[in-house]
N, C-alpha and C positions, 0 to 999 in steps of 0.2 A: 504494500500500500504506500502511496506517495502522499505528500501534503495536499496536493490538488485533489486526489481521490478522497482523502479524509474530509476536506472542506465540502466537496460535493455531497458526500454521504451524510454528513451532519446537517447540511442545508436541506437535503431530502427528508431527513427525519423531522427537522423543525417544521417544514412545510406540512408534512402529513399529520403531525401531532398537534401543532399549535396554530396553523393557518388554514386547516382544512375547512373550517366553518366560515372563513372570511373570503372575500373576493380575491382572485389571484393577483390583482394589482397591488394589494396590500403587501403580499409577500415580495413582489418585485420591487416595490418601493423600499422595503427594509433590507433587501438582499445584500447590498454593499456594506451596510452597517453590521449585518449578521456575520459576514465574512471577517470584518475587523474584530468582532467580538470573539469569533472562533480563534483568530490569530492572537488574541490576548493571552491564551494559554502559553504559547511559545514566547511571547514578549516577557511575561512575568517570570517564566522559568529561565530564560536567557539572562535576565537581569540578576537572577540569583546564582547564575553559573551552573544550572542544572541542565542535563541532557537526558532526554527520554527517547525511546524508539516510538515510532508512529502508532504502533498497535496499542501501546500503553496509553497514549494520549487519546486515541479513539475510544478505548474502553472507559476511560475516566469521563470523557465528555458524554458518552452514552449513559453512564450511571447518573450523571448530573441531570440529563434530560428526563430520565425515568423518575428521579426524585421531584422534578418540577411537576410532572404529571400526577404523581401520587399525592403531592401536597395539596393540589387543587387551588393553588394561589392564583388570584386574579392578576394576570400580567398586563400592565398598561402598555408597555413598549418592550417587546422581546429583546431587541439588541442590547439595550441598556441593562435589562434584567440579567441577561446571559453574561454580559461582561462583568457586572458586579458580582454575580454568583461565582464566576471563575476566579476572580481576585480573592473573594472571601474563602473559597474552597482551598486555594493555594496557601493563603495565610493561616487557616485553621489546621491544615494538615502538613505544615512546613517540615516538621521533623521526620514524619513518615515519608514524605516525598523526597526529602533530601537523601535519606538512606537508600531509597529505591533508585534515585538518580545516580548515586555513586556506583551502585551495583550494575545498573544498566550501562553506564559510561565505561566501566572497566570491561564488561563483557563485550561490548561493541568494539572497543579499542583492541582487545585481544583477538577477536575474530578477524578484524581488518589487518592487523599486523602479521598474523599467521599466514595470510594469503599474500604472498609477495607481489603478485600481479596487481593487487588492489592498493598497493602502497601509494601510488600517484593519486588515486581517488581520495584517500584519507586526507591528503593535503589540499586538494582542489575542491572537492564537493562539500557544500555546507550541510550541516546536519538537519534533520526534520524540525528540530526546535528552532534553529536559526531561520529556516524557511518560513515557519509560522510567524516568527517575530518580524520578518521582513514584510509579510503580508499585512500585519497590523500596522507597521510603520508607514508603508506605502499608501494604504487606504486612508490613514490619518492625514498624511500630507495632501492627498487629493481633496479631502473634505476641507482642510484649511485653505487650500488654494481656491476652491469653489466659493467658500464663504468670503474670502478676500475680494474675489472678483465681483461678487454680489454687492458687497459694501461699496466698492469703487463705483459700480454702476448706479447705486442709490445716491452716492455723493455727487456724481456727475449730473444726474437728473435734478437733484436739489439745486445745484449750482446753475444749471440752465434755467430753472424756474425763477431763481432770484434775478437773473440777467434780463428776463422778459419783464 
């Protein structure tokens, strides 16, 4: 499984479980924000220096989605709720996740080092956690840029209105 496949699968689960009763346009409107929220897992772990394999992240995110469904909480805006839940989950389970990250990192590194042909990939390829963090960072940059352009457009319209 790759980071892209993970993101697509979690989006599919979110759409089926939380957006099924809503018009499809609501899911499409929130899709970019949901991608950023999913990338929050990688961003938070990378900030702490933790590395996980993609299957672990997938299982953890699926468990979180199941807990949302079981709790029956009325979610106002899923991207924000998911992002906050991921951050809270990582903060609450920091010690447990830290130990799992160390074990996962050592196992992955030993597998890659044993395979001499993969040595170049170890140096060049970013880890799944780094890719998820990049997704979060890139979507956040796009949102900031779009907001800045909208503010500049409003200022320009206001300026033109004053000149008339």
